[in-house]
C-alpha positions in Angstrom: 25.3 26.6 6.9 24.0 23.0 6.9 21.1 22.0 8.7 21.2 19.3 11.1 19.1 16.3 11.3 16.9 16.1 14.6 17.2 12.4 15.9 13.9 12.9 17.6 11.9 13.7 14.0 10.0 11.6 11.9 7.8 12.1 8.8 4.9 10.9 7.4 4.7 10.1 3.7 1.3 9.8 2.1 0.8 7.4 -1.0 -1.4 7.3 -3.5 -4.0 4.4 -3.6 -7.0 3.7 -5.5 -9.5 4.0 -3.6 -9.7 7.4 -1.3 -10.9 10.5 -3.4 -9.2 13.8 -3.6 -11.8 15.3 -1.1 -11.3 12.6 1.8 -7.6 13.2 1.1 -7.6 17.1 1.3 -10.1 16.8 4.7 -8.2 14.5 6.3 -4.8 16.4 5.8 -7.0 19.6 6.8 -8.3 18.0 10.0 -5.3 15.8 11.0 -2.3 17.5 10.2 -3.6 21.2 10.4 -2.8 21.9 6.5 -4.9 24.8 5.1 -6.5 24.0 2.0 -4.2 25.1 -0.6 -1.2 22.9 0.8 -3.7 20.0 1.1 -4.4 20.4 -2.3 -1.1 20.4 -3.6 -0.2 17.4 -1.4 -3.1 15.5 -2.9 -2.0 16.6 -6.2 1.7 15.7 -5.5 0.3 12.5 -4.2 -1.7 11.8 -7.7 1.2 12.3 -10.1 4.7 11.2 -7.9 3.1 8.6 -6.0 4.0 10.0 -2.9 4.4 13.2 -0.7 5.5 13.8 2.7 2.6 15.5 4.3 4.0 15.7 8.2 7.4 15.9 9.9 7.7 16.6 13.6 9.1 15.3 16.9 8.6 11.3 17.0 5.8 11.0 19.4 3.4 13.7 17.7 4.2 12.3 14.4 3.2 8.5 15.5 0.0 9.8 16.9 -0.8 11.6 13.6 0.0 8.7 11.6 -2.3 6.4 13.2 -4.9 9.0 12.8 -4.7 9.2 9.2 -4.4 5.4 9.1 -7.8 5.4 10.9 -9.0 7.7 8.3 -8.3 4.9 5.6 -5.1 7.0 4.3 -2.2 5.0 2.9 0.7 6.3 4.8 4.3 5.5 5.7 6.2 6.5 9.0 10.0 7.7 8.3 12.8 8.6 10.5 
C-alpha cells in the first residue's frame, strides 16, 4: 500500500551553518519542535555530517509557525511543501 502525500503538509529542513552550536540546536529543537533529547541530538549530528535534516513535518499552518520560531532563534531552516 502506498502512502498518500497530504497536500496540506509541509516540512522544515534544518541546514548546517558555521555559527550555531550543537547545544543551541538541540535546545531549540526540544523547545520548539517537541523533540526529546535523543531525537534532537541525532538531528544535530545528521545536519553536521550530511548538511541538512528534516526536523518537523505537519499541517502547513503549524509548520509555518514552527519555522518562524526556529528562524527567530537563529537557526538556518527551509520550509518545503
